Backbone as CSV, one residue per row, in Angstrom:
resi,resn,N_x,N_y,N_z,CA_x,CA_y,CA_z,C_x,C_y,C_z
1,MET,13.387,7.128,-4.519,14.418,7.990,-4.004,15.638,6.940,-4.032
2,SER,16.589,7.668,-4.927,17.824,6.901,-5.101,18.756,6.689,-3.889
3,LYS,19.337,5.661,-3.597,20.231,5.372,-2.670,21.804,5.605,-2.998
4,LYS,22.517,6.057,-1.998,24.073,6.128,-2.201,24.784,5.042,-1.496
5,TRP,25.284,4.078,-2.163,25.932,2.889,-1.565,27.257,3.166,-1.182
6,THR,27.718,2.787,0.086,28.864,2.961,0.644,30.033,1.811,0.022
7,THR,29.725,0.824,-0.207,30.345,-0.181,-0.875,29.690,-0.798,-1.923
8,VAL,30.303,-0.987,-3.038,29.808,-1.771,-4.284,30.760,-2.838,-4.535
9,ILE,29.942,-4.238,-4.550,30.601,-5.350,-4.919,30.669,-5.428,-6.389
10,GLU,31.709,-5.399,-7.075,31.900,-5.602,-8.400,32.223,-6.911,-8.970
11,PRO,32.221,-7.403,-10.268,32.627,-8.525,-10.761,34.011,-8.596,-10.641
12,LYS,34.609,-9.893,-11.610,35.878,-9.856,-11.557,36.771,-8.556,-12.349
13,VAL,37.825,-8.277,-11.909,38.428,-7.048,-12.420,39.671,-7.676,-13.361
14,PRO,40.189,-7.143,-14.301,41.399,-7.500,-15.024,42.675,-7.583,-14.039
15,LEU,43.435,-8.642,-14.184,44.575,-8.986,-13.471,45.557,-7.788,-13.417
16,LEU,45.571,-7.149,-14.626,46.692,-6.071,-14.516,46.106,-4.770,-13.999
17,ARG,45.079,-4.852,-13.412,44.340,-3.585,-13.095,45.010,-3.087,-11.763
18,ILE,45.250,-1.529,-12.175,45.881,-0.814,-10.808,44.774,0.350,-10.444
19,PRO,44.067,0.186,-9.435,43.115,1.052,-8.827,43.476,2.355,-8.401
20,PHE,43.781,3.239,-9.465,44.227,4.672,-9.570,43.292,5.478,-8.547
21,GLY,42.020,5.365,-8.917,41.042,6.201,-8.031,40.971,5.629,-6.732
22,GLU,41.073,4.469,-6.476,41.079,4.201,-4.774,42.414,4.508,-4.148
23,ILE,43.445,4.458,-4.936,44.620,4.790,-4.246,44.679,6.352,-4.014
24,ILE,44.101,7.118,-5.068,44.292,8.541,-4.581,43.103,8.896,-3.473
25,LYS,42.037,8.166,-3.459,41.007,8.297,-2.418,41.609,8.091,-1.140
26,TYR,42.681,7.125,-0.947,43.304,6.756,0.194,44.661,7.186,0.216
27,ARG,44.911,8.353,-0.356,46.332,8.807,-0.186,46.626,9.391,1.099
28,GLU,45.663,9.960,1.927,46.043,9.946,3.476,46.631,8.745,4.095
29,LEU,46.112,7.566,3.940,46.461,6.543,4.375,48.030,6.119,4.001
30,VAL,48.450,6.405,2.701,49.628,6.201,2.299,50.651,7.120,2.950
31,TRP,50.331,8.357,3.322,51.127,9.304,4.039,51.283,8.702,5.675
32,ALA,50.108,7.991,5.934,50.071,7.640,7.400,51.090,6.447,7.553
33,LEU,51.059,5.650,6.506,51.827,4.399,6.393,53.460,4.721,6.317
34,VAL,53.705,5.976,5.655,54.940,6.328,5.519,55.447,6.673,6.792
35,LYS,54.642,7.308,7.527,54.992,7.850,8.944,55.157,6.759,9.859
36,ARG,54.523,5.700,9.757,54.647,4.736,10.448,56.051,3.948,10.253
37,ASN,56.314,3.784,8.881,57.635,3.313,8.580,58.732,4.036,9.120
38,TYR,58.536,5.283,9.312,59.719,6.198,9.850,59.824,5.858,11.195
39,GLU,58.552,5.883,11.988,58.607,5.690,13.409,59.079,4.209,13.805
40,VAL,58.766,3.365,12.763,59.304,1.905,13.283,60.654,1.814,13.145
41,GLN,61.280,2.275,12.168,62.558,2.421,11.767,63.738,3.220,12.723
42,TYR,63.078,4.348,13.150,63.767,5.331,14.059,63.366,5.577,15.292
43,LYS,62.564,4.752,15.640,61.887,5.037,17.133,63.031,4.475,18.189
44,GLN,63.105,5.477,19.224,64.130,5.166,20.094,65.545,5.196,19.734
45,THR,65.736,5.971,18.857,67.002,6.371,18.365,67.466,7.620,18.546
46,ILE,68.625,7.965,18.967,69.208,9.261,19.119,69.238,10.048,17.925
47,LEU,69.881,9.335,16.985,70.367,10.183,15.764,69.473,10.067,14.584
48,GLY,68.358,9.025,14.663,67.413,9.074,13.840,67.837,8.895,12.445
49,PRO,67.556,9.658,11.300,67.944,9.566,10.075,69.326,9.831,9.709
50,LEU,70.023,10.396,10.647,71.510,10.645,10.356,72.132,9.349,10.488
51,TRP,71.642,8.296,10.843,72.329,6.721,10.348,72.495,6.828,9.067
52,LEU,71.504,7.178,8.291,71.590,7.174,6.821,72.804,7.640,6.429
53,ILE,73.079,8.903,6.819,74.382,9.684,6.338,75.596,8.901,6.836
54,PHE,75.622,8.488,8.268,76.807,7.691,8.635,77.152,6.640,7.800
55,SER,75.974,5.793,7.667,76.246,4.343,7.053,76.737,4.577,5.657
56,LEU,76.240,5.617,4.955,76.680,6.047,3.433,78.136,6.251,3.661
57,ILE,78.486,7.108,4.437,79.766,7.693,4.469,80.888,6.575,4.890
58,ILE,80.531,5.840,6.039,81.247,4.644,6.294,81.358,3.558,5.221
59,ASN,80.424,3.292,4.532,80.462,2.281,3.603,81.293,2.789,2.323
60,SER,81.171,3.849,2.077,81.779,4.670,0.776,83.262,4.547,1.055
61,GLY,83.720,4.919,2.313,85.182,4.833,2.871,85.547,3.630,2.851
62,LEU,85.073,2.578,3.439,85.477,1.138,3.265,85.520,0.582,1.794
63,PHE,84.706,0.878,1.094,84.904,0.547,-0.500,85.851,1.218,-1.202
64,SER,86.119,2.586,-0.658,87.444,3.318,-1.425,88.720,2.742,-0.881
65,PHE,88.716,2.205,0.433,90.036,1.697,0.958,90.064,0.445,0.406
66,ILE,89.143,-0.603,0.586,89.416,-2.053,0.133,89.596,-2.255,-1.254
67,PHE,88.423,-1.569,-2.166,88.470,-1.903,-3.695,89.381,-0.893,-4.544
68,GLY,89.488,0.563,-3.899,90.004,1.381,-4.678,91.606,1.370,-4.331
69,TYR,92.050,1.790,-3.052,93.354,1.982,-2.791,94.067,0.573,-2.789
70,VAL,93.239,-0.475,-2.170,94.031,-1.712,-1.989,93.762,-2.565,-3.215
71,GLY,92.638,-2.828,-3.598,92.366,-3.639,-4.655,92.777,-2.958,-6.212
72,GLY,92.831,-1.539,-6.202,93.122,-0.842,-7.490,92.212,-0.967,-8.456
73,PHE,90.812,-1.200,-8.198,89.808,-1.122,-9.118,89.824,0.104,-9.843
74,SER,89.336,-0.008,-11.153,89.265,1.287,-11.923,87.882,2.014,-11.332
75,SER,88.053,3.398,-11.452,86.881,4.365,-11.053,86.680,5.472,-12.327
76,ASP,87.228,5.008,-13.200,86.921,5.818,-14.656,87.305,7.213,-14.400
77,GLY,88.436,7.659,-13.305,88.816,9.073,-13.252,88.164,9.604,-12.220
78,THR,87.077,8.898,-11.534,86.459,9.679,-10.573,87.057,9.359,-9.371
79,PRO,87.048,10.424,-8.317,87.582,10.267,-7.057,86.890,8.832,-6.446
80,TYR,87.657,8.166,-5.926,87.174,6.667,-5.177,85.915,6.924,-4.189
81,PHE,85.954,7.898,-3.525,85.020,8.004,-2.352,83.684,8.532,-3.184
82,LEU,83.977,9.238,-4.279,82.697,9.742,-4.836,82.056,8.631,-5.877
83,PHE,82.966,7.789,-6.268,82.627,6.650,-7.265,81.874,5.679,-6.458
84,TYR,82.293,5.138,-5.376,81.639,4.349,-4.542,80.435,4.956,-3.970
85,MET,80.249,6.116,-3.579,79.142,6.723,-3.038,77.850,6.864,-3.896
86,THR,78.267,7.188,-5.143,77.119,7.120,-6.102,76.597,5.790,-6.442
87,GLY,77.489,4.848,-6.543,77.030,3.527,-6.791,76.157,2.934,-5.867
88,SER,76.508,3.163,-4.330,75.897,2.930,-3.176,74.472,3.336,-3.017
89,VAL,74.359,4.687,-3.432,73.133,5.390,-3.412,72.127,4.603,-4.164
90,ALA,72.496,4.456,-5.418,71.805,3.927,-6.681,71.281,2.491,-5.994
91,TRP,72.298,1.629,-5.565,72.120,0.432,-5.300,71.118,0.259,-4.140
92,ASP,71.394,1.066,-2.892,70.664,1.001,-1.788,69.055,1.276,-1.970
93,PHE,68.843,2.255,-3.046,67.506,2.604,-3.242,66.903,1.240,-3.864
94,PHE,67.376,0.725,-5.037,66.931,-0.433,-5.530,66.657,-1.517,-4.510
95,ALA,67.585,-1.822,-3.552,67.761,-2.946,-2.667,66.833,-2.611,-1.500
96,SER,66.439,-1.437,-1.329,65.580,-1.099,-0.186,63.920,-1.252,-0.765
97,CYS,63.728,-0.868,-2.048,62.600,-1.127,-2.562,62.137,-2.522,-2.548
98,PHE,63.219,-3.211,-2.833,63.065,-4.853,-3.119,62.929,-5.402,-1.720
99,GLY,63.812,-5.113,-0.824,63.757,-5.703,0.596,62.488,-5.350,1.241
100,SER,62.201,-4.030,1.174,60.769,-3.744,1.921,59.474,-4.332,1.649
101,ASN,59.486,-4.708,0.291,58.323,-5.459,-0.076,58.277,-6.915,-0.110
102,THR,59.395,-7.516,0.263,59.416,-8.967,0.054,58.384,-9.676,1.048
103,THR,58.185,-8.941,2.017,57.505,-9.593,3.089,56.107,-8.718,3.369
104,VAL,55.783,-7.638,2.130,54.746,-6.974,2.622,53.190,-7.553,2.877
105,LEU,52.991,-8.605,2.478,51.620,-9.239,2.678,51.687,-9.969,3.931
106,LEU,52.798,-10.531,4.332,52.885,-11.227,5.605,52.754,-10.224,6.805
107,ASP,53.663,-9.158,6.565,53.897,-8.034,7.496,52.524,-7.249,7.913
108,ASN,51.778,-7.332,6.988,50.444,-6.549,6.975,49.220,-7.195,7.021
109,SER,49.411,-8.462,7.391,48.303,-9.449,7.242,47.203,-9.126,8.317
110,TYR,47.798,-8.465,9.456,46.853,-8.128,10.463,45.703,-6.909,10.068
111,LEU,46.445,-6.275,9.268,45.595,-5.011,8.735,44.744,-5.440,7.625
112,PHE,45.135,-6.200,6.678,44.291,-6.797,5.541,43.149,-7.408,6.078
113,GLY,43.201,-8.111,7.145,42.038,-9.044,7.731,41.171,-8.264,8.573
114,LYS,41.225,-6.956,8.756,40.334,-6.346,9.627,39.686,-5.139,8.840
115,VAL,40.328,-4.424,7.755,39.758,-3.477,7.079,40.055,-3.246,5.812
116,TYR,39.102,-2.757,4.972,39.589,-2.791,3.273,40.009,-1.515,2.985
117,PHE,41.214,-1.656,2.090,41.855,-0.460,1.436,42.617,-1.002,0.440
118,PRO,42.936,-0.416,-0.740,43.578,-0.967,-1.768,45.068,-1.505,-1.250
119,ARG,45.107,-2.890,-1.598,46.360,-3.488,-1.034,47.645,-3.034,-1.594
120,LEU,47.737,-2.225,-2.712,48.685,-1.741,-3.484,49.267,-0.481,-2.635
121,ILE,48.438,0.015,-1.582,48.825,1.022,-1.092,50.175,0.732,-0.198
122,MET,50.118,-0.559,0.347,51.559,-0.912,1.308,52.633,-0.818,0.419
123,PRO,52.883,-1.440,-0.607,54.021,-1.193,-1.411,54.469,0.055,-1.934
124,ILE,53.319,0.979,-2.146,53.439,2.266,-2.681,54.009,3.067,-1.361
125,ALA,53.523,2.788,-0.320,54.030,3.513,0.966,55.304,3.271,1.216
126,ASN,55.709,1.857,1.101,57.321,1.602,1.229,58.073,2.434,0.163
127,VAL,57.643,2.474,-1.045,58.281,3.254,-2.164,58.625,4.747,-1.697
128,PHE,57.574,5.455,-1.335,57.803,6.893,-0.946,58.711,6.993,0.286
129,PHE,58.619,6.047,1.198,59.712,6.120,2.364,60.871,5.707,1.819
130,ASN,61.072,5.063,0.828,62.608,4.770,0.394,63.134,5.911,-0.514
131,MET,62.214,6.701,-1.156,62.297,7.755,-1.866,62.772,8.905,-0.877
132,ILE,62.357,9.032,0.296,62.688,10.038,1.170,64.085,9.653,1.640
133,ARG,64.390,8.553,1.987,65.673,7.972,2.581,66.649,8.241,1.288
134,VAL,66.380,8.131,0.066,67.255,8.187,-0.884,67.433,9.732,-1.372
135,GLY,66.606,10.575,-1.157,66.583,11.895,-1.128,67.739,12.449,-0.117
136,ILE,67.801,12.033,1.156,68.808,12.333,2.075,70.212,11.980,1.565
137,LYS,70.331,10.802,1.177,71.476,10.465,0.720,72.072,11.049,-0.684
138,LEU,71.021,11.386,-1.563,71.534,12.151,-2.595,71.813,13.322,-2.436
139,ILE,71.446,14.064,-1.545,71.801,15.488,-0.900,73.265,15.487,-0.317
140,VAL,73.578,14.321,0.386,74.878,14.197,0.876,75.905,13.838,-0.404
141,THR,75.444,13.265,-1.293,76.420,12.795,-2.430,76.627,14.186,-3.084
142,LEU,75.595,14.876,-3.309,75.875,16.180,-4.154,76.878,17.113,-3.299
143,LEU,76.864,17.200,-1.987,77.656,17.779,-1.274,79.158,17.228,-1.293
144,VAL,79.386,15.882,-1.493,80.587,15.304,-1.552,81.120,15.634,-2.998
145,TRP,80.166,15.846,-3.916,80.719,16.086,-5.409,81.150,17.491,-5.310
146,LEU,80.464,18.400,-4.667,80.852,19.766,-4.642,82.056,20.062,-4.055
147,PHE,82.522,19.309,-3.058,83.909,19.251,-2.369,84.874,18.717,-3.436
148,PHE,84.632,17.731,-4.206,85.638,17.296,-5.141,85.643,18.301,-6.277
149,PHE,84.430,18.776,-6.687,84.501,19.842,-7.635,85.280,21.019,-7.405
150,LEU,85.006,21.631,-6.318,85.998,22.938,-6.007,87.342,22.501,-5.758
151,ASN,87.898,21.227,-5.600,89.103,20.795,-5.668,89.570,20.637,-7.069
152,GLY,88.659,20.619,-8.168,89.133,20.617,-9.330,89.311,18.893,-9.616
153,GLU,88.718,17.926,-8.834,88.703,16.524,-9.010,87.340,15.955,-9.763
154,ALA,86.518,16.762,-9.951,85.288,16.247,-10.220,84.729,17.100,-11.397
155,ASN,83.776,16.477,-12.328,83.338,16.975,-13.617,82.057,17.980,-13.141
156,MET,81.710,19.230,-13.941,80.649,19.905,-13.703,79.305,19.113,-13.916
157,ILE,78.483,19.275,-13.125,77.052,18.467,-13.326,76.317,19.172,-14.213
158,GLY,75.903,18.741,-15.360,75.039,19.487,-16.337,73.566,19.173,-16.494
159,PRO,72.925,19.293,-17.556,71.503,18.867,-17.534,71.329,17.500,-17.472
160,ARG,72.478,16.588,-17.545,72.098,15.006,-17.364,71.679,14.807,-16.213
161,ILE,71.501,15.570,-14.908,71.218,15.054,-13.733,69.833,14.990,-13.551
162,VAL,68.871,15.627,-14.660,67.543,15.404,-14.620,67.037,13.988,-14.938
163,PHE,68.025,13.283,-15.558,67.766,11.781,-15.889,67.847,10.984,-14.641
164,LEU,68.212,11.406,-13.483,67.941,10.746,-12.256,66.521,10.356,-12.015
165,ILE,65.822,11.169,-12.341,64.269,11.029,-12.110,63.866,9.824,-12.839
166,PRO,63.806,9.696,-14.183,63.251,8.525,-14.842,64.199,7.237,-14.345
167,LEU,65.276,7.289,-14.133,66.330,6.189,-13.694,65.748,5.796,-12.213
168,GLY,65.578,6.843,-11.426,65.141,6.254,-9.920,63.675,5.661,-10.082
169,LEU,62.969,6.063,-11.068,61.627,5.471,-10.956,61.657,4.214,-11.538
170,ILE,62.477,3.683,-12.621,62.667,2.430,-13.009,63.350,1.666,-11.958
171,MET,64.190,2.056,-11.113,64.861,1.117,-10.178,63.652,0.955,-9.006
172,ALA,63.028,2.025,-8.716,61.824,1.698,-7.932,60.871,0.634,-8.214
173,ALA,60.392,0.708,-9.579,59.672,-0.241,-10.164,60.054,-1.560,-10.342
174,LEU,61.217,-1.556,-10.521,61.988,-2.857,-10.668,62.073,-3.772,-9.247
175,GLY,62.536,-2.894,-8.233,62.704,-3.382,-7.027,61.537,-3.698,-6.312
176,THR,60.519,-2.980,-6.516,59.011,-3.165,-6.037,58.490,-4.439,-6.621
177,ALA,58.582,-4.401,-7.974,57.855,-5.753,-8.618,58.528,-6.921,-8.264
178,MET,59.766,-6.786,-8.081,60.615,-8.062,-7.575,60.198,-8.432,-6.353
179,GLY,60.042,-7.555,-5.317,59.536,-7.459,-3.900,58.262,-8.138,-3.844
180,LEU,57.361,-7.791,-4.805,56.023,-8.358,-4.835,55.940,-9.661,-5.108
181,ILE,56.672,-10.024,-6.214,56.715,-11.481,-6.598,57.163,-12.453,-5.579
182,VAL,58.313,-12.008,-4.802,58.718,-12.794,-3.586,57.660,-12.843,-2.532
183,SER,56.873,-11.799,-2.331,56.040,-11.552,-1.266,54.836,-12.659,-1.584
184,CYS,54.483,-12.529,-2.711,53.307,-13.465,-2.960,53.607,-14.990,-2.880
185,ASN,54.805,-15.292,-3.407,55.337,-16.700,-3.155,55.688,-17.206,-1.752
186,THR,55.896,-16.054,-0.901,56.175,-16.382,0.516,55.231,-16.943,1.073
187,ILE,53.918,-16.316,0.750,52.642,-16.880,1.332,52.579,-18.334,1.412
188,LYS,52.861,-19.098,0.250,52.624,-20.487,0.455,54.041,-21.077,0.483
189,TYR,55.031,-20.612,0.159,56.406,-21.194,0.302,57.279,-20.129,1.133
190,ARG,57.557,-20.478,2.332,58.267,-19.735,3.185,59.891,-19.610,2.778
191,ASP,60.268,-20.437,1.988,61.588,-20.649,1.670,62.106,-19.475,0.988
192,PHE,61.203,-18.553,0.431,61.648,-17.528,-0.469,62.191,-16.472,0.360
193,SER,61.624,-16.604,1.695,61.900,-15.459,2.625,63.587,-15.797,2.827
194,HIS,64.008,-16.985,3.042,65.377,-17.212,3.175,66.543,-17.042,2.022
195,ILE,65.744,-16.634,0.735,66.518,-16.519,-0.383,66.875,-15.048,-0.802
196,VAL,65.996,-14.193,-0.017,66.126,-12.696,-0.252,67.459,-12.185,-0.021
197,GLY,67.929,-12.501,1.098,69.347,-12.047,1.386,70.524,-12.465,0.415
198,LEU,70.307,-13.868,0.143,71.399,-14.387,-0.854,71.407,-13.671,-2.134
199,LEU,69.925,-13.565,-2.518,69.907,-13.026,-3.818,70.281,-11.460,-4.056
200,THR,69.995,-10.810,-2.885,70.484,-9.408,-2.964,71.978,-9.119,-2.935
201,THR,72.815,-10.087,-2.023,74.118,-10.100,-2.339,74.759,-10.373,-3.496
202,ILE,74.041,-11.552,-4.272,74.475,-11.850,-5.547,74.330,-10.849,-6.518
203,MET,73.119,-10.185,-6.371,72.830,-8.946,-7.431,73.725,-7.808,-7.301
204,MET,74.206,-7.543,-5.848,75.073,-6.394,-5.917,76.450,-6.582,-6.318
205,TYR,76.918,-7.997,-6.053,78.453,-8.206,-6.846,78.326,-8.373,-8.361
206,VAL,77.286,-8.687,-8.919,77.104,-8.677,-10.387,76.675,-7.421,-11.029
207,SER,76.623,-6.415,-9.906,76.280,-4.863,-10.645,77.455,-4.056,-10.311
208,PRO,77.680,-3.090,-11.167,78.635,-2.097,-11.029,78.646,-1.203,-10.071
209,VAL,78.570,-1.607,-8.762,78.566,-0.897,-7.609,79.946,-0.584,-7.142
210,ILE,80.760,-1.515,-6.985,82.102,-1.703,-6.548,83.291,-1.518,-7.493
211,TYR,82.710,-1.486,-8.796,83.777,-1.842,-9.841,83.014,-1.054,-11.113
212,SER,83.823,-0.643,-12.180,83.498,-0.047,-13.297,83.455,-1.266,-14.485
213,THR,82.496,-1.342,-15.268,82.530,-2.258,-16.261,83.578,-2.028,-17.448
214,SER,84.070,-0.900,-17.481,85.216,-0.631,-18.322,86.356,-1.481,-18.158
215,GLN,86.715,-1.892,-16.953,87.744,-2.778,-16.728,87.515,-4.069,-16.824
216,LEU,86.318,-4.576,-17.466,85.999,-5.892,-17.470,86.126,-6.383,-18.999
217,PRO,86.601,-7.784,-19.264,86.425,-8.090,-20.601,85.137,-8.086,-21.100
218,LYS,84.962,-8.048,-22.438,83.563,-8.066,-23.085,82.677,-9.036,-22.687
219,LEU,83.380,-10.431,-22.701,82.265,-11.469,-22.294,81.805,-11.218,-20.919
220,ILE,82.659,-10.956,-20.160,82.221,-10.524,-18.547,81.216,-9.366,-18.505
221,GLN,81.546,-8.475,-19.436,80.480,-7.284,-19.596,79.210,-7.792,-19.907
222,ASP,79.070,-8.497,-20.855,77.860,-9.131,-21.275,77.074,-9.839,-20.331
223,VAL,77.788,-10.503,-19.447,77.070,-11.411,-18.293,76.552,-10.316,-17.142
224,VAL,77.329,-9.239,-16.926,77.045,-8.455,-15.872,75.714,-7.739,-16.540
225,TYR,75.670,-7.337,-17.592,74.407,-6.587,-18.210,73.301,-7.480,-18.122
226,ILE,73.375,-8.845,-17.973,71.972,-9.533,-17.901,71.269,-9.181,-16.704
227,ASN,72.099,-8.811,-15.591,71.579,-8.080,-14.486,70.927,-6.881,-14.667
228,PRO,69.432,-6.819,-14.653,68.939,-5.489,-15.142,69.150,-4.331,-14.390
229,ILE,69.733,-4.454,-13.175,70.184,-3.186,-12.387,71.382,-2.633,-12.785
230,SER,72.253,-3.327,-13.250,73.750,-3.069,-13.680,73.715,-1.867,-14.620
231,SER,73.027,-1.701,-15.601,73.036,-0.566,-16.307,72.229,0.810,-15.745
232,LEU,71.344,0.594,-14.942,70.728,1.487,-14.343,71.812,2.199,-13.147
233,VAL,72.396,1.406,-12.364,73.488,1.853,-11.574,74.434,2.600,-12.394
234,GLU,74.921,1.986,-13.317,76.046,2.865,-14.113,75.441,4.345,-14.594
235,ALA,74.286,4.230,-15.211,73.676,5.428,-15.817,73.472,6.472,-14.567
236,PHE,73.066,5.978,-13.619,72.801,6.800,-12.246,74.114,7.675,-11.746
237,ARG,75.265,6.682,-11.652,76.598,7.302,-11.518,77.107,8.429,-12.765
238,TYR,76.744,8.044,-14.016,77.418,8.842,-14.771,76.245,10.129,-14.744
239,CYS,75.237,10.133,-14.573,74.608,11.475,-14.406,75.032,12.365,-13.159
240,ILE,75.802,11.890,-12.380,76.390,12.700,-11.325,77.775,13.041,-11.523
241,VAL,78.647,11.932,-11.844,80.118,12.306,-11.932,80.416,12.552,-13.379
242,GLY,79.688,12.206,-14.335,80.109,12.454,-15.936,81.180,11.558,-16.547
243,ASN,81.706,10.789,-15.669,82.801,9.684,-16.112,82.082,8.631,-16.548
244,GLY,82.982,7.748,-17.489,82.466,6.408,-17.950,81.561,6.909,-19.010
245,GLU,80.751,5.890,-19.299,79.583,6.056,-20.389,78.306,5.370,-19.964
246,ILE,77.371,5.747,-20.953,75.968,5.070,-20.728,75.860,4.050,-22.039
247,HIS,75.726,2.712,-21.444,75.380,1.733,-22.501,73.854,1.846,-22.888
248,VAL,73.723,2.085,-24.126,72.281,2.472,-24.349,71.605,0.998,-24.458
249,ILE,71.999,0.135,-25.113,71.269,-1.291,-25.389,70.995,-2.019,-24.109
250,PRO,71.987,-2.064,-23.074,71.626,-2.730,-21.787,70.624,-1.870,-21.101
251,LEU,70.488,-0.467,-21.220,69.859,0.408,-20.525,68.100,0.117,-21.183
252,ILE,68.111,-0.119,-22.328,66.711,-0.326,-23.153,66.260,-1.683,-22.636
253,TYR,67.453,-2.717,-22.539,66.948,-4.239,-21.956,66.266,-3.780,-20.410
254,SER,67.086,-3.167,-19.776,66.653,-2.898,-18.364,65.241,-2.596,-18.331
255,THR,65.076,-1.432,-19.080,63.528,-0.850,-19.048,62.629,-2.014,-19.350
256,LEU,62.844,-2.498,-20.554,61.800,-3.507,-21.001,61.690,-4.616,-20.019
257,PHE,62.738,-5.178,-19.237,62.680,-6.098,-18.359,61.847,-5.670,-17.339
258,THR,62.103,-4.331,-16.788,61.149,-3.879,-15.768,59.897,-3.894,-16.004
259,LEU,59.433,-3.477,-17.152,57.897,-3.456,-17.730,57.393,-4.765,-17.533
260,VAL,58.057,-5.815,-18.114,57.690,-7.203,-17.860,57.354,-7.686,-16.616
261,ILE,58.406,-7.411,-15.697,58.512,-7.950,-14.450,57.122,-7.105,-13.633
262,VAL,57.038,-5.851,-13.757,56.012,-5.147,-13.382,54.625,-5.674,-13.543
263,MET,54.379,-6.064,-14.917,53.181,-6.822,-15.431,52.929,-8.033,-14.635
264,ILE,54.162,-8.841,-14.441,53.931,-10.254,-13.922,53.579,-10.162,-12.390
265,SER,54.310,-9.042,-11.759,54.046,-8.783,-10.327,52.479,-8.315,-10.035
266,LEU,52.012,-7.655,-10.845,50.767,-7.134,-10.955,49.640,-8.151,-10.786
267,VAL,49.870,-9.014,-11.967,49.117,-10.356,-12.050,49.081,-11.137,-10.794
268,GLN,50.248,-11.451,-10.396,50.292,-12.322,-9.298,49.862,-11.749,-8.034
269,TYR,50.000,-10.452,-7.898,49.601,-9.696,-6.670,48.151,-9.600,-6.482
270,ASN,47.450,-9.310,-7.657,46.147,-9.089,-7.752,45.470,-10.643,-7.533
271,GLN,46.044,-11.668,-8.088,45.586,-12.905,-7.697,45.666,-13.456,-6.319
272,THR,46.781,-12.984,-5.632,47.142,-13.632,-4.346,46.221,-12.725,-3.320
273,GLU,46.129,-11.588,-3.573,45.544,-10.684,-2.530,43.894,-11.192,-2.170
274,LYS,43.267,-11.961,-2.992,42.007,-12.289,-2.991,41.737,-13.311,-1.861
275,ASP,42.808,-14.073,-1.709,42.656,-15.345,-0.774,43.682,-15.675,0.267
276,PHE,44.779,-14.753,0.033,46.023,-15.116,0.865,45.445,-14.891,2.440
277,ILE,44.640,-14.177,2.924,44.375,-14.424,4.224,43.830,-15.455,4.817
278,ASP,43.109,-16.275,3.975,42.784,-17.676,4.221,43.978,-18.590,4.396
279,ILE,45.031,-18.371,3.419,46.084,-19.187,3.467,46.968,-18.975,4.736
280,ILE,47.130,-17.807,5.101,47.971,-17.439,6.329,47.194,-17.982,7.499
């Protein structure tokens, strides 16, 4: 009589392995973790997710006043408020995917030590939660665009808006992969946890979030495009406002850079998950 085993111990698996089958099997856990993230972030708050809207509007207003009206930064003909809002939405999505995964192993070590489930479920749940957050911000951004469009100050959104989907996926992959690399190294070297805030700030200022690359000298543009998120933020903004331009070569570079970082993060994550509980 044949037996059906509940657990199968397998030999070594490839370091680039992504257990799609197991992730689909544990899909209910993903949504449970997304719900947990929501409750942790907005528990005992009166306004809840409305804080996302308020922070986006306040940041866009401050950027418009400081860098637009006072600093005189170029916005490529886009109303300042809409220009900075689109840049903020794109940047916040990347930064959230990055920041939420920099300590994903340490923060969930108590779960990893008690029960088995595919470890990649944790960063995947963080990405889904951030997708919900950026979805809310994107709706607000489109309403702001509609206001300026009805006043004749913004371009009509065309079919180009569908490219927000692949751009969003690339940003999510890049931010998550970078976060996982930091998380894996933080297990042994806690110094990495102190670098995250500084690295995030530096990356924002060398990204076209608060300025347009069109106002920069060619040499400075080349330096800015070394940052892989720069062309993604620029393309994200273009898909909504239609002003400026998409630089194809930097965009290809960002995509290839993301693929390489994703592979590196998978190798390191699969190596680290085997024994990080003992190290902690």
